[in-house]
VEXDREN-2710 file (C-alpha; in Angstrom, 1 decimal):
% VEXDREN-2710
k/r/px/py/pz
1/MET/92.5/65.8/118.8
2/THR/89.9/65.3/116.0
3/TRP/89.9/62.8/113.3
4/SER/87.6/60.8/110.9
5/SER/86.8/57.2/109.6
6/PHE/84.7/55.6/107.1
7/GLN/82.3/53.1/108.5
8/THR/80.1/50.6/106.6
9/GLY/78.6/49.0/109.6
10/PRO/77.4/49.8/113.2
11/PHE/79.7/52.0/115.4
12/SER/80.0/53.1/119.0
13/SER/78.4/56.6/119.7
14/SER/81.1/57.2/122.2
15/GLY/83.3/60.0/121.2
16/VAL/81.7/61.1/118.0
17/LEU/81.6/64.7/117.3
18/GLY/79.5/64.2/114.3
19/ALA/78.6/62.1/111.3
20/VAL/77.5/62.4/107.7
21/VAL/75.7/59.3/106.3
22/TYR/76.1/58.7/102.3
23/GLY/72.8/56.8/101.9
24/PRO/70.2/56.0/99.3
25/ARG/67.9/58.8/100.8
26/SER/68.2/62.1/102.5
27/ARG/67.2/62.9/106.1
28/ASN/67.0/66.3/108.0
29/PRO/70.0/66.7/110.5
30/HIS/69.1/65.2/113.8
31/LEU/70.7/64.1/117.3
32/ASP/68.7/60.9/117.4
33/ARG/71.7/58.7/118.2
34/GLY/73.2/61.0/120.6
35/PHE/75.3/62.9/118.0
36/PRO/74.8/65.2/115.1
37/GLU/74.2/63.3/111.8
38/LEU/73.5/64.6/108.2
39/THR/72.2/61.9/105.8
40/VAL/72.8/63.0/102.2
41/HIS/71.3/61.2/99.1
42/ALA/74.6/60.0/97.6
43/VAL/74.1/56.4/96.6
44/ALA/71.4/54.5/94.6
45/ASP/71.5/51.2/96.8
46/SER/71.3/51.0/100.6
47/ALA/74.1/48.3/100.4
48/ASP/76.6/51.1/99.2
49/ALA/75.8/53.2/102.1
50/PHE/78.6/54.5/104.5
51/THR/79.2/57.0/107.3
52/GLU/82.0/59.2/107.6
53/VAL/82.2/59.5/111.5
54/TRP/84.2/62.5/113.1
55/HIS/85.8/61.3/116.3
56/THR/87.1/63.3/119.5
57/ASP/89.0/62.3/122.7
58/ARG/87.5/65.2/124.6
59/PRO/84.3/65.8/126.3
60/ILE/81.5/66.9/123.8
61/GLU/78.6/69.3/124.2
62/ARG/75.9/69.0/121.5
63/GLY/72.7/70.9/120.6
64/THR/70.4/72.2/117.7
65/LEU/69.5/75.9/116.6
66/ASP/66.9/76.7/114.0
67/GLY/67.5/73.1/112.2
68/VAL/71.3/73.1/112.5
69/VAL/72.7/70.3/114.4
70/HIS/75.9/70.8/116.4
71/ALA/78.5/69.5/118.5
72/HIS/82.0/70.7/119.9
73/ASP/84.5/69.6/122.3
74/GLY/85.9/72.7/123.3
75/GLU/88.3/72.8/120.2
76/THR/86.5/71.6/117.0
77/LEU/82.9/72.3/116.1
78/PHE/80.8/70.2/113.6
79/CYS/77.7/71.2/112.6
80/ALA/75.2/70.4/109.7
81/ALA/72.1/71.7/108.1
82/ARG/69.7/70.9/105.1
83/ILE/67.9/73.1/102.8
84/ASP/64.5/71.9/101.0
85/SER/64.4/71.3/97.3
86/SER/63.3/74.5/95.2
87/ASP/63.5/76.2/91.9
88/ASP/65.7/79.1/93.4
89/CYS/68.1/78.3/96.2
90/ALA/70.3/81.4/96.6
91/GLU/68.2/83.0/99.4
92/ALA/67.7/79.7/101.3
93/VAL/71.3/79.0/101.2
94/ARG/72.1/82.5/102.5
95/ALA/69.7/82.2/105.4
96/ALA/70.8/78.6/106.2
97/TYR/74.6/79.7/106.0
98/LEU/74.0/82.6/108.1
99/THR/72.5/80.5/110.8
100/ALA/75.5/78.2/110.6
101/LEU/77.9/80.9/110.6
102/GLY/76.4/82.7/113.3
103/LEU/76.5/79.5/115.5
104/THR/80.1/79.3/115.1
105/ARG/80.3/82.9/116.5
106/THR/78.0/82.0/119.3
107/LEU/79.8/79.1/120.2
108/ASP/83.3/80.9/119.8
109/HIS/84.5/78.4/117.3
110/GLN/84.9/81.0/114.3
111/ARG/87.8/79.5/112.5
112/ILE/86.0/77.6/109.8
113/PHE/88.4/75.4/107.9
114/ARG/86.4/72.9/106.0
115/MET/82.8/72.8/104.4
116/TRP/81.0/70.2/102.4
117/ASN/77.9/71.1/100.1
118/PHE/75.7/68.4/98.3
119/VAL/73.4/69.8/95.9
120/GLU/70.5/68.1/94.2
121/ASN/70.1/68.7/90.4
122/ILE/73.5/70.8/90.6
123/ASN/73.7/71.1/86.7
124/GLY/70.1/72.1/86.3
125/THR/68.7/75.5/85.8
126/ASN/66.5/77.6/88.2
127/SER/63.6/79.9/87.2
128/GLU/66.1/82.5/85.7
129/GLY/67.7/79.9/83.7
130/LEU/70.8/80.0/86.0
131/GLU/72.6/76.8/86.7
132/VAL/71.8/75.6/90.2
133/TYR/75.3/75.4/91.4
134/ARG/75.7/79.0/90.3
135/ASP/72.5/80.0/92.1
136/PHE/73.9/78.1/95.2
137/CYS/77.1/80.2/94.9
138/ARG/75.3/83.3/94.7
139/GLY/73.7/82.6/98.1
140/ARG/76.8/81.3/99.6
141/ALA/78.7/84.5/98.7
142/ARG/76.1/86.8/100.0
143/ALA/76.2/84.9/103.4
144/PHE/80.1/85.1/103.6
145/HIS/79.8/88.9/102.7
146/GLU/77.3/89.6/105.4
147/PHE/79.2/87.6/108.0
148/GLY/82.5/89.5/107.1
149/PHE/84.5/86.9/105.5
150/THR/87.6/88.0/103.6
151/ASP/89.1/86.0/100.7
152/GLU/91.8/84.9/103.2
153/ARG/89.5/83.4/105.6
154/LEU/87.5/81.3/103.2
155/PRO/87.5/77.7/104.0
156/ALA/88.4/74.5/102.1
157/ALA/85.3/73.3/100.5
158/THR/83.6/70.7/98.4
159/GLY/80.5/71.1/96.2
160/VAL/79.1/68.1/94.3
161/GLY/75.8/66.8/93.4
162/ALA/73.2/64.7/95.3
163/LEU/70.7/62.4/94.1
164/GLY/67.8/64.0/96.0
165/GLY/67.0/65.9/99.0
166/GLY/67.6/69.6/98.3
167/ILE/71.1/70.7/99.8
168/GLY/72.8/69.3/102.7
169/PHE/75.8/71.1/104.1
170/CYS/78.0/70.7/106.9
171/LEU/81.2/72.2/108.3
172/LEU/84.2/72.1/110.7
173/ALA/85.4/74.9/112.7
174/GLY/88.2/75.6/115.4
175/ARG/88.3/77.6/118.4
176/SER/92.0/78.3/118.9
177/ALA/93.9/76.1/116.3
178/HIS/95.9/78.2/113.6
179/SER/94.7/77.8/110.1
180/VAL/96.0/78.9/107.0
181/THR/94.5/78.8/103.6
182/ILE/96.4/77.2/100.7
183/GLU/95.9/78.0/97.1
184/ASN/97.5/76.1/94.2
185/SER/99.8/78.0/91.9
186/ARG/98.7/75.9/89.1
187/GLN/95.1/77.2/89.5
188/VAL/93.4/80.7/89.6
189/PRO/91.8/80.9/93.1
190/ALA/88.2/80.1/92.8
191/TYR/87.1/83.3/94.3
192/ARG/88.8/85.0/91.5
193/TYR/87.2/83.2/88.4
194/PRO/85.9/85.3/85.8
195/ARG/82.3/86.4/85.8
196/ARG/81.4/83.7/83.1
197/TYR/81.4/81.1/85.7
198/GLY/78.5/82.9/87.4
199/PRO/77.4/86.1/88.9
200/SER/79.4/85.2/92.2
201/SER/82.5/83.5/92.0
202/PRO/82.7/80.2/94.1
203/SER/83.7/81.1/97.6
204/PHE/86.5/78.4/98.8
205/ALA/90.1/77.8/99.2
206/ARG/92.0/74.9/97.5
207/ALA/92.9/73.5/101.1
208/THR/93.2/74.5/104.7
209/HIS/96.1/73.8/107.0
210/VAL/95.1/73.4/110.5
211/ALA/97.8/73.2/113.4
212/ALA/96.8/72.4/116.9
213/GLY/99.3/71.3/119.6
214/SER/102.0/69.4/118.1
215/GLY/100.3/68.2/114.9
216/ALA/98.8/69.7/111.9
217/SER/96.3/68.5/109.3
218/ILE/95.7/69.6/105.7
219/TYR/92.1/69.4/104.5
220/VAL/92.0/69.3/100.6
221/SER/89.1/70.7/98.9
222/GLY/87.3/68.8/96.0
223/THR/90.0/69.1/93.2
224/ALA/89.2/68.6/89.4
225/SER/91.0/68.9/86.2
226/VAL/91.2/72.7/86.3
227/VAL/94.4/74.6/85.2
228/GLY/94.1/78.3/85.6
229/HIS/90.2/78.6/85.4
230/GLU/89.7/76.2/82.5
231/THR/88.5/72.7/82.4
232/LEU/91.1/70.5/80.6
233/HIS/90.5/67.3/78.8
234/ARG/87.0/67.4/78.2
235/GLY/85.2/63.9/77.7
236/GLN/88.6/62.3/78.6
237/ILE/88.1/60.4/81.9
238/ALA/91.9/59.1/82.2
239/GLU/93.3/62.4/81.3
240/GLN/91.1/64.3/83.7
241/CYS/91.9/61.9/86.4
242/ASP/95.7/62.4/85.7
243/GLU/95.3/66.1/85.8
244/THR/93.2/66.2/88.9
245/LEU/96.2/64.0/90.6
246/ALA/98.7/66.4/89.2
247/ASN/96.7/69.4/90.9
248/LEU/96.6/67.5/94.2
249/GLU/100.3/66.5/94.0
250/HIS/101.2/70.2/93.2
251/LEU/99.0/71.6/95.9
252/LEU/100.8/69.5/98.7
253/SER/104.3/70.0/97.2
254/ALA/107.1/71.6/99.2
255/ASP/107.2/74.4/96.5
256/ASN/103.5/75.2/96.9
257/LEU/103.3/75.0/100.7
258/ALA/106.3/77.2/101.2
259/ARG/104.4/79.9/99.4
260/HIS/102.1/79.8/102.2
261/GLY/104.9/79.5/105.0
262/LEU/104.2/76.1/105.5
263/ARG/106.7/73.0/105.5
264/PRO/107.3/70.2/105.0
265/GLY/106.0/69.2/101.9
266/ARG/103.6/66.0/101.4
267/ARG/102.8/63.6/98.9
268/LEU/99.7/61.9/97.4
269/GLU/100.6/58.9/99.4
270/ASP/100.0/61.1/102.7
271/LEU/96.2/61.6/102.0
272/ARG/93.6/59.6/103.9
273/ASN/89.7/59.6/103.9
274/ILE/89.8/60.1/100.1
275/LYS/86.5/60.6/98.6
276/VAL/86.5/60.3/94.9
277/TYR/83.1/61.8/92.9
278/VAL/82.8/60.4/89.4
279/ARG/80.1/61.6/87.1
280/ASN/79.7/58.6/84.9
281/ARG/79.1/55.1/86.2
282/GLN/80.8/53.7/83.3
283/ASP/83.9/55.6/84.3
284/LEU/84.3/54.2/87.9
285/PRO/86.6/51.1/86.9
286/ALA/89.0/53.3/85.0
287/VAL/88.9/55.8/87.9
288/ARG/89.3/53.2/90.6
289/GLU/92.3/51.7/88.9
290/ILE/94.2/54.9/88.6
291/CYS/93.5/56.0/92.2
292/ALA/94.8/52.6/93.4
293/LYS/98.0/53.3/91.9
294/ALA/98.2/56.8/93.1
295/PHE/97.2/56.6/96.8
296/SER/98.4/54.7/99.7
297/GLN/97.0/51.3/100.4
298/ALA/96.4/52.4/104.1
299/ALA/93.9/55.0/102.7
300/ASP/90.2/54.6/102.8
301/ILE/88.8/55.5/99.5
302/ALA/85.1/56.1/98.8
303/PHE/83.9/56.3/95.2
304/LEU/80.6/58.1/94.6
305/ASN/78.7/58.4/91.5
306/VAL/77.1/62.0/91.5
307/ASP/77.3/65.1/89.1
308/LEU/79.8/67.6/89.7
309/CYS/79.8/71.6/89.9
310/ARG/80.7/72.0/86.1
311/SER/79.0/70.1/83.4
312/ASP/82.4/69.2/81.5
313/LEU/84.1/67.8/84.8
314/LEU/84.1/64.1/85.1
315/VAL/85.9/63.4/88.3
316/GLU/86.6/65.1/91.6
317/ILE/89.0/64.0/94.4
318/GLU/89.4/65.2/98.0
319/GLY/91.2/64.1/101.0
320/ILE/92.8/64.8/104.5
321/VAL/96.5/64.7/105.4
322/PHE/96.2/63.8/109.3
323/PRO/99.3/64.5/111.9
324/GLY/101.8/61.9/111.8
325/VAL/100.1/59.7/114.4
326/GLU/98.4/56.2/114.2
327/LEU/94.8/56.6/113.8
328/PRO/92.3/54.2/114.9
329/ALA/91.7/51.6/112.2
330/SER/88.5/51.9/110.0
331/HIS/86.8/50.1/107.2
332/ARG/88.1/50.4/103.7
333/VAL/85.1/51.6/101.7
334/GLU/84.5/51.4/97.9
335/VAL/81.2/52.8/96.9
336/ASP/80.9/52.3/93.0
337/THR/77.3/52.3/92.1
338/GLY/74.7/54.9/91.8
339/VAL/72.7/56.8/89.1
340/ASN/73.2/60.4/88.1
341/THR/70.9/63.3/89.0
END
């Protein structure tokens, strides 16, 4: 099986499939420590850095292709890449995504079920006056189209700001595990957003259910205060946080999962390895208090002060429901400092 943990100090490289460092600067993906590692500029102070480490109990093969670092254990593939800063990113995103997607095909791990994207200046504008996130979505959509993705195959994904370093992204893909994309009946699927959200709709599912062996995981995308396709509670952090939690709760509910042929339902308390992205630093105490009441005390929670994919969103939350097994203990993380891009 594959699982992840949050680490704030040294850790053994044994059994590490890949790692994402949330640090005070970016670094190109590399294999320097014997496993694929992506460093994204996501905190302002090195004291707040932490690493999400993906573990496996199977033998691992590792490598690099055109700047994409990767490793797989015969069942799950981790790969990561970085795109340099530029005024216009669509074509660079398309090319980098196609390289990573092609790698999943070459290595026969074509069931992509989770992606993360960290975009510098995400709410800024490119040379055409188009928001950087919308330009990113245009490049991603082109790559998915060329790769032959259908809406039903889109993975769960997160797209949030980075404090610098261009665009870093990573993905998880499976070889034989059965996956089901999950939508939220409270929300319009992102890939069906009206054109006012950009020339290409965001290309992701609200979650992915991945079944392997006797267990199943649910990878929940970055989720915010969006109902239908509209942002609710503009400028109100507590209300946006509550609406986000309501979306998460409904997404995991028995009724919503049954729409996708899945059971049983899950609860907010079942989420683990939660990352909470908060736009404004002054909102962190309130968000932290709300999340402490909503989630299990057993869950690691990381709070990151970065910009989000819409300028009117103040908070975004993601997490994972792992199979009902006891996972190795990790270090609880609370990152609550940083600056906006």
